[in-house]
PDB file of N, H, CA, C and O in Angstrom:
ATOM      1  N   UNK A   1       0.078  -7.081  -9.620  1.00  0.00           N
ATOM      2  CA  UNK A   1       0.874  -6.113  -9.259  1.00  0.00           C
ATOM      3  C   UNK A   1       0.825  -5.654  -7.892  1.00  0.00           C
ATOM      4  O   UNK A   1       1.782  -5.386  -7.165  1.00  0.00           O
ATOM      5  N   UNK A   2      -0.677  -5.583  -7.575  1.00  0.00           N
ATOM      6  H   UNK A   2      -1.454  -5.800  -8.165  1.00  0.00           H
ATOM      7  CA  UNK A   2      -0.822  -5.015  -5.899  1.00  0.00           C
ATOM      8  C   UNK A   2      -0.413  -6.276  -5.148  1.00  0.00           C
ATOM      9  O   UNK A   2       0.210  -5.944  -4.140  1.00  0.00           O
ATOM     10  N   UNK A   3      -0.516  -7.458  -5.248  1.00  0.00           N
ATOM     11  H   UNK A   3      -1.023  -7.728  -6.067  1.00  0.00           H
ATOM     12  CA  UNK A   3      -0.053  -8.485  -4.364  1.00  0.00           C
ATOM     13  C   UNK A   3       1.482  -8.493  -4.281  1.00  0.00           C
ATOM     14  O   UNK A   3       1.996  -9.046  -3.309  1.00  0.00           O
ATOM     15  N   UNK A   4       2.219  -7.953  -5.178  1.00  0.00           N
ATOM     16  H   UNK A   4       1.802  -7.504  -5.967  1.00  0.00           H
ATOM     17  CA  UNK A   4       3.629  -7.893  -5.027  1.00  0.00           C
ATOM     18  C   UNK A   4       4.101  -6.735  -4.067  1.00  0.00           C
ATOM     19  O   UNK A   4       5.107  -6.739  -3.356  1.00  0.00           O
ATOM     20  N   UNK A   5       3.095  -5.681  -4.211  1.00  0.00           N
ATOM     21  H   UNK A   5       2.278  -5.678  -4.788  1.00  0.00           H
ATOM     22  CA  UNK A   5       3.838  -4.732  -3.356  1.00  0.00           C
ATOM     23  C   UNK A   5       3.525  -4.927  -1.803  1.00  0.00           C
ATOM     24  O   UNK A   5       4.006  -4.114  -1.015  1.00  0.00           O
ATOM     25  N   UNK A   6       2.791  -5.903  -1.371  1.00  0.00           N
ATOM     26  H   UNK A   6       2.400  -6.564  -2.012  1.00  0.00           H
ATOM     27  CA  UNK A   6       2.512  -6.367  -0.137  1.00  0.00           C
ATOM     28  C   UNK A   6       3.610  -7.226   0.424  1.00  0.00           C
ATOM     29  O   UNK A   6       3.647  -7.510   1.621  1.00  0.00           O
ATOM     30  N   UNK A   7       4.574  -7.671  -0.512  1.00  0.00           N
ATOM     31  H   UNK A   7       4.545  -7.440  -1.485  1.00  0.00           H
ATOM     32  CA  UNK A   7       5.554  -8.598  -0.080  1.00  0.00           C
ATOM     33  C   UNK A   7       7.070  -7.875  -0.280  1.00  0.00           C
ATOM     34  O   UNK A   7       8.087  -8.141   0.362  1.00  0.00           O
ATOM     35  N   UNK A   8       6.936  -6.995  -1.236  1.00  0.00           N
ATOM     36  H   UNK A   8       6.110  -6.778  -1.757  1.00  0.00           H
ATOM     37  CA  UNK A   8       8.478  -6.435  -1.574  1.00  0.00           C
ATOM     38  C   UNK A   8       8.383  -5.014  -1.570  1.00  0.00           C
ATOM     39  O   UNK A   8       7.349  -4.412  -1.862  1.00  0.00           O
ATOM     40  N   UNK A   9       9.522  -4.440  -1.218  1.00  0.00           N
ATOM     41  H   UNK A   9      10.361  -4.929  -0.981  1.00  0.00           H
ATOM     42  CA  UNK A   9       9.839  -2.963  -1.069  1.00  0.00           C
ATOM     43  C   UNK A   9       9.480  -2.257  -2.382  1.00  0.00           C
ATOM     44  O   UNK A   9       9.687  -2.702  -3.511  1.00  0.00           O
ATOM     45  N   UNK A  10       8.960  -1.190  -2.090  1.00  0.00           N
ATOM     46  H   UNK A  10       8.792  -0.829  -1.173  1.00  0.00           H
ATOM     47  CA  UNK A  10       8.192  -0.095  -3.210  1.00  0.00           C
ATOM     48  C   UNK A  10       9.500   0.065  -4.349  1.00  0.00           C
ATOM     49  O   UNK A  10       9.343   0.034  -5.569  1.00  0.00           O
ATOM     50  N   UNK A  11      10.530   0.203  -3.797  1.00  0.00           N
ATOM     51  H   UNK A  11      10.658   0.228  -2.805  1.00  0.00           H
ATOM     52  CA  UNK A  11      11.647   0.655  -4.652  1.00  0.00           C
ATOM     53  C   UNK A  11      11.726  -0.870  -5.558  1.00  0.00           C
ATOM     54  O   UNK A  11      12.011  -0.910  -6.755  1.00  0.00           O
ATOM     55  N   UNK A  12      11.501  -1.735  -4.955  1.00  0.00           N
ATOM     56  H   UNK A  12      11.269  -1.702  -3.983  1.00  0.00           H
ATOM     57  CA  UNK A  12      11.928  -3.216  -5.994  1.00  0.00           C
ATOM     58  C   UNK A  12      10.619  -3.312  -6.927  1.00  0.00           C
ATOM     59  O   UNK A  12      10.713  -3.691  -8.094  1.00  0.00           O
ATOM     60  N   UNK A  13       9.525  -2.984  -6.405  1.00  0.00           N
ATOM     61  H   UNK A  13       9.449  -2.676  -5.457  1.00  0.00           H
ATOM     62  CA  UNK A  13       8.408  -2.992  -7.424  1.00  0.00           C
ATOM     63  C   UNK A  13       8.546  -2.055  -8.338  1.00  0.00           C
ATOM     64  O   UNK A  13       8.235  -2.389  -9.481  1.00  0.00           O
ATOM     65  N   UNK A  14       8.952  -0.889  -8.156  1.00  0.00           N
ATOM     66  H   UNK A  14       9.204  -0.618  -7.227  1.00  0.00           H
ATOM     67  CA  UNK A  14       9.003   0.197  -9.147  1.00  0.00           C
ATOM     68  C   UNK A  14      10.061  -0.219 -10.199  1.00  0.00           C
ATOM     69  O   UNK A  14       9.870  -0.044 -11.402  1.00  0.00           O
ATOM     70  N   UNK A  15      11.216  -0.793  -9.677  1.00  0.00           N
ATOM     71  H   UNK A  15      11.371  -0.935  -8.699  1.00  0.00           H
ATOM     72  CA  UNK A  15      12.141  -1.367 -10.868  1.00  0.00           C
ATOM     73  C   UNK A  15      11.420  -2.387 -11.864  1.00  0.00           C
ATOM     74  O   UNK A  15      11.394  -2.286 -13.091  1.00  0.00           O
ATOM     75  N   UNK A  16      10.798  -3.463 -11.031  1.00  0.00           N
ATOM     76  H   UNK A  16      10.818  -3.545 -10.035  1.00  0.00           H
ATOM     77  CA  UNK A  16      10.117  -4.544 -11.774  1.00  0.00           C
ATOM     78  C   UNK A  16       9.060  -4.205 -12.728  1.00  0.00           C
ATOM     79  O   UNK A  16       8.843  -4.976 -13.662  1.00  0.00           O
ATOM     80  N   UNK A  17       8.508  -3.332 -12.615  1.00  0.00           N
ATOM     81  H   UNK A  17       8.685  -2.705 -11.856  1.00  0.00           H
ATOM     82  CA  UNK A  17       7.289  -2.870 -13.296  1.00  0.00           C
ATOM     83  C   UNK A  17       7.397  -1.503 -14.190  1.00  0.00           C
ATOM     84  O   UNK A  17       6.580  -1.072 -15.004  1.00  0.00           O
ATOM     85  N   UNK A  18       8.519  -1.012 -13.835  1.00  0.00           N
ATOM     86  H   UNK A  18       9.183  -1.362 -13.174  1.00  0.00           H
ATOM     87  CA  UNK A  18       8.867   0.194 -14.729  1.00  0.00           C
ATOM     88  C   UNK A  18       8.106   1.451 -14.221  1.00  0.00           C
ATOM     89  O   UNK A  18       7.885   2.294 -15.090  1.00  0.00           O
ATOM     90  N   UNK A  19       7.689   1.710 -13.025  1.00  0.00           N
ATOM     91  H   UNK A  19       7.869   1.025 -12.319  1.00  0.00           H
ATOM     92  CA  UNK A  19       6.931   2.561 -12.450  1.00  0.00           C
ATOM     93  C   UNK A  19       7.637   3.503 -11.642  1.00  0.00           C
ATOM     94  O   UNK A  19       8.757   3.183 -11.245  1.00  0.00           O
ATOM     95  N   UNK A  20       7.145   4.643 -11.328  1.00  0.00           N
ATOM     96  H   UNK A  20       6.235   4.903 -11.650  1.00  0.00           H
ATOM     97  CA  UNK A  20       7.702   5.695 -10.182  1.00  0.00           C
ATOM     98  C   UNK A  20       7.922   5.024  -9.002  1.00  0.00           C
ATOM     99  O   UNK A  20       7.115   4.129  -8.749  1.00  0.00           O
ATOM    100  N   UNK A  21       8.962   5.263  -8.076  1.00  0.00           N
ATOM    101  H   UNK A  21       9.617   5.990  -8.281  1.00  0.00           H
ATOM    102  CA  UNK A  21       9.065   4.550  -6.792  1.00  0.00           C
ATOM    103  C   UNK A  21       7.900   5.103  -5.954  1.00  0.00           C
ATOM    104  O   UNK A  21       7.450   4.435  -5.024  1.00  0.00           O
ATOM    105  N   UNK A  22       7.335   6.477  -6.309  1.00  0.00           N
ATOM    106  H   UNK A  22       7.700   7.020  -7.065  1.00  0.00           H
ATOM    107  CA  UNK A  22       6.356   7.122  -5.507  1.00  0.00           C
ATOM    108  C   UNK A  22       4.937   6.658  -5.649  1.00  0.00           C
ATOM    109  O   UNK A  22       4.084   6.656  -4.762  1.00  0.00           O
ATOM    110  N   UNK A  23       4.777   6.171  -7.192  1.00  0.00           N
ATOM    111  H   UNK A  23       5.470   6.173  -7.912  1.00  0.00           H
ATOM    112  CA  UNK A  23       3.483   5.455  -7.491  1.00  0.00           C
ATOM    113  C   UNK A  23       3.665   3.863  -6.691  1.00  0.00           C
ATOM    114  O   UNK A  23       2.625   3.534  -6.121  1.00  0.00           O
ATOM    115  N   UNK A  24       4.483   3.134  -6.601  1.00  0.00           N
ATOM    116  H   UNK A  24       5.328   3.401  -7.065  1.00  0.00           H
ATOM    117  CA  UNK A  24       4.834   1.814  -6.091  1.00  0.00           C
ATOM    118  C   UNK A  24       4.579   2.078  -4.586  1.00  0.00           C
ATOM    119  O   UNK A  24       4.004   1.228  -3.907  1.00  0.00           O
ATOM    120  N   UNK A  25       5.013   3.274  -4.050  1.00  0.00           N
ATOM    121  H   UNK A  25       5.480   3.965  -4.601  1.00  0.00           H
ATOM    122  CA  UNK A  25       4.652   3.352  -2.657  1.00  0.00           C
ATOM    123  C   UNK A  25       3.203   3.499  -2.124  1.00  0.00           C
ATOM    124  O   UNK A  25       2.798   3.088  -1.037  1.00  0.00           O
ATOM    125  N   UNK A  26       2.408   4.230  -3.181  1.00  0.00           N
ATOM    126  H   UNK A  26       2.736   4.564  -4.065  1.00  0.00           H
ATOM    127  CA  UNK A  26       0.858   4.395  -3.095  1.00  0.00           C
ATOM    128  C   UNK A  26       0.617   3.154  -3.046  1.00  0.00           C
ATOM    129  O   UNK A  26       0.470   2.620  -1.947  1.00  0.00           O
ATOM    130  N   UNK A  27       0.522   2.416  -4.231  1.00  0.00           N
ATOM    131  H   UNK A  27       0.642   2.849  -5.124  1.00  0.00           H
ATOM    132  CA  UNK A  27       0.124   1.004  -4.388  1.00  0.00           C
ATOM    133  C   UNK A  27       0.247   0.230  -3.025  1.00  0.00           C
ATOM    134  O   UNK A  27      -0.661  -0.451  -2.549  1.00  0.00           O
ATOM    135  N   UNK A  28       1.496   0.421  -2.453  1.00  0.00           N
ATOM    136  H   UNK A  28       2.234   0.974  -2.840  1.00  0.00           H
ATOM    137  CA  UNK A  28       1.701  -0.506  -1.061  1.00  0.00           C
ATOM    138  C   UNK A  28       0.637   0.187  -0.049  1.00  0.00           C
ATOM    139  O   UNK A  28      -0.043  -0.547   0.668  1.00  0.00           O
ATOM    140  N   UNK A  29       0.528   1.232  -0.004  1.00  0.00           N
ATOM    141  H   UNK A  29       1.080   1.828  -0.586  1.00  0.00           H
ATOM    142  CA  UNK A  29      -0.383   1.979   0.990  1.00  0.00           C
ATOM    143  C   UNK A  29      -1.884   1.337   0.702  1.00  0.00           C
ATOM    144  O   UNK A  29      -2.628   0.975   1.613  1.00  0.00           O
ATOM    145  N   UNK A  30      -2.226   1.249  -0.759  1.00  0.00           N
ATOM    146  H   UNK A  30      -1.622   1.543  -1.499  1.00  0.00           H
ATOM    147  CA  UNK A  30      -3.677   0.901  -1.103  1.00  0.00           C
ATOM    148  C   UNK A  30      -3.663  -0.690  -0.739  1.00  0.00           C
ATOM    149  O   UNK A  30      -4.672  -1.252  -0.313  1.00  0.00           O
ATOM    150  N   UNK A  31      -2.672  -1.225  -0.906  1.00  0.00           N
ATOM    151  H   UNK A  31      -1.852  -0.768  -1.251  1.00  0.00           H
ATOM    152  CA  UNK A  31      -2.661  -2.896  -0.671  1.00  0.00           C
ATOM    153  C   UNK A  31      -2.398  -3.245   0.587  1.00  0.00           C
ATOM    154  O   UNK A  31      -2.211  -4.435   0.842  1.00  0.00           O
ATOM    155  N   UNK A  32      -2.324  -2.071   1.799  1.00  0.00           N
ATOM    156  H   UNK A  32      -2.476  -1.104   1.592  1.00  0.00           H
ATOM    157  CA  UNK A  32      -2.104  -2.575   3.082  1.00  0.00           C
ATOM    158  C   UNK A  32      -3.377  -3.476   3.761  1.00  0.00           C
ATOM    159  O   UNK A  32      -4.542  -3.157   3.522  1.00  0.00           O
ATOM    160  N   UNK A  33      -3.106  -4.401   4.457  1.00  0.00           N
ATOM    161  H   UNK A  33      -2.160  -4.659   4.651  1.00  0.00           H
ATOM    162  CA  UNK A  33      -4.257  -5.167   4.806  1.00  0.00           C
ATOM    163  C   UNK A  33      -4.652  -4.731   6.149  1.00  0.00           C
ATOM    164  O   UNK A  33      -5.542  -5.354   6.728  1.00  0.00           O
ATOM    165  N   UNK A  34      -4.062  -3.688   6.725  1.00  0.00           N
ATOM    166  H   UNK A  34      -3.339  -3.182   6.255  1.00  0.00           H
ATOM    167  CA  UNK A  34      -4.319  -3.492   8.208  1.00  0.00           C
ATOM    168  C   UNK A  34      -5.872  -2.596   8.164  1.00  0.00           C
ATOM    169  O   UNK A  34      -6.144  -1.916   7.175  1.00  0.00           O
ATOM    170  N   UNK A  35      -6.676  -2.680   9.168  1.00  0.00           N
ATOM    171  H   UNK A  35      -6.455  -3.232   9.971  1.00  0.00           H
ATOM    172  CA  UNK A  35      -8.072  -1.961   8.940  1.00  0.00           C
ATOM    173  C   UNK A  35      -7.855  -0.928   9.932  1.00  0.00           C
ATOM    174  O   UNK A  35      -8.796  -0.172  10.174  1.00  0.00           O
ATOM    175  N   UNK A  36      -6.645  -0.770  10.602  1.00  0.00           N
ATOM    176  H   UNK A  36      -5.881  -1.385  10.406  1.00  0.00           H
ATOM    177  CA  UNK A  36      -6.600  -0.012  11.845  1.00  0.00           C
ATOM    178  C   UNK A  36      -6.601   1.559  11.262  1.00  0.00           C
ATOM    179  O   UNK A  36      -6.958   2.427  12.058  1.00  0.00           O
ATOM    180  N   UNK A  37      -6.294   1.882  10.177  1.00  0.00           N
ATOM    181  H   UNK A  37      -6.005   1.176   9.530  1.00  0.00           H
ATOM    182  CA  UNK A  37      -6.492   3.356   9.916  1.00  0.00           C
ATOM    183  C   UNK A  37      -7.917   3.549   9.355  1.00  0.00           C
ATOM    184  O   UNK A  37      -8.346   4.703   9.392  1.00  0.00           O
ATOM    185  N   UNK A  38      -8.702   2.605   8.847  1.00  0.00           N
ATOM    186  H   UNK A  38      -8.354   1.668   8.817  1.00  0.00           H
ATOM    187  CA  UNK A  38      -9.956   2.773   8.319  1.00  0.00           C
ATOM    188  C   UNK A  38     -10.961   2.983   9.878  1.00  0.00           C
ATOM    189  O   UNK A  38     -11.788   3.880  10.042  1.00  0.00           O
ATOM    190  N   UNK A  39     -10.682   2.130  10.679  1.00  0.00           N
ATOM    191  H   UNK A  39     -10.009   1.402  10.546  1.00  0.00           H
ATOM    192  CA  UNK A  39     -11.259   2.233  11.929  1.00  0.00           C
ATOM    193  C   UNK A  39     -11.422   3.350  12.725  1.00  0.00           C
ATOM    194  O   UNK A  39     -12.486   3.781  13.171  1.00  0.00           O
ATOM    195  N   UNK A  40     -10.209   3.836  12.892  1.00  0.00           N
ATOM    196  H   UNK A  40      -9.345   3.486  12.530  1.00  0.00           H
ATOM    197  CA  UNK A  40      -9.710   4.818  13.263  1.00  0.00           C
ATOM    198  C   UNK A  40     -10.182   6.272  12.883  1.00  0.00           C
ATOM    199  O   UNK A  40     -10.053   7.254  13.613  1.00  0.00           O
ATOM    200  N   UNK A  41     -10.756   6.257  11.613  1.00  0.00           N
ATOM    201  H   UNK A  41     -10.860   5.459  11.019  1.00  0.00           H
ATOM    202  CA  UNK A  41     -11.193   7.101  10.788  1.00  0.00           C
ATOM    203  C   UNK A  41     -12.660   7.414  10.854  1.00  0.00           C
ATOM    204  O   UNK A  41     -13.200   8.490  10.599  1.00  0.00           O
ATOM    205  N   UNK A  42     -13.297   6.107  11.302  1.00  0.00           N
ATOM    206  H   UNK A  42     -12.857   5.233  11.509  1.00  0.00           H
ATOM    207  CA  UNK A  42     -14.580   6.012  11.416  1.00  0.00           C
ATOM    208  C   UNK A  42     -14.897   6.614  12.917  1.00  0.00           C
ATOM    209  O   UNK A  42     -15.996   7.099  13.187  1.00  0.00           O
ATOM    210  N   UNK A  43     -14.085   6.552  13.626  1.00  0.00           N
ATOM    211  H   UNK A  43     -13.192   6.159  13.406  1.00  0.00           H
ATOM    212  CA  UNK A  43     -14.362   7.039  15.097  1.00  0.00           C
ATOM    213  C   UNK A  43     -15.097   6.044  15.880  1.00  0.00           C
ATOM    214  O   UNK A  43     -15.294   4.935  15.383  1.00  0.00           O
ATOM    215  N   UNK A  44     -15.532   6.331  17.080  1.00  0.00           N
ATOM    216  H   UNK A  44     -15.372   7.232  17.484  1.00  0.00           H
ATOM    217  CA  UNK A  44     -16.448   5.539  17.910  1.00  0.00           C
ATOM    218  C   UNK A  44     -17.921   5.521  17.586  1.00  0.00           C
ATOM    219  O   UNK A  44     -18.458   6.616  17.758  1.00  0.00           O
ATOM    220  N   UNK A  45     -18.696   4.566  17.167  1.00  0.00           N
ATOM    221  H   UNK A  45     -18.260   3.677  17.028  1.00  0.00           H
ATOM    222  CA  UNK A  45     -19.755   4.812  16.657  1.00  0.00           C
ATOM    223  C   UNK A  45     -20.938   5.020  17.934  1.00  0.00           C
ATOM    224  O   UNK A  45     -22.122   5.291  17.736  1.00  0.00           O
ATOM    225  N   UNK A  46     -20.280   4.815  19.295  1.00  0.00           N
ATOM    226  H   UNK A  46     -19.318   4.594  19.456  1.00  0.00           H
ATOM    227  CA  UNK A  46     -21.321   4.740  20.180  1.00  0.00           C
ATOM    228  C   UNK A  46     -22.201   6.289  20.374  1.00  0.00           C
ATOM    229  O   UNK A  46     -23.161   6.362  21.141  1.00  0.00           O
TER     230      UNK A  46
END
């Protein structure tokens, strides 16, 4: 299911799997392949 949210709109995923759109949106955020937010949260290690 998580693989689908990376390729489909959250509303489409919610219809396909019978979950709330808000839940599908959260899954899409969890499945995000970008490390930018993680790295920004870590700050500058110097």
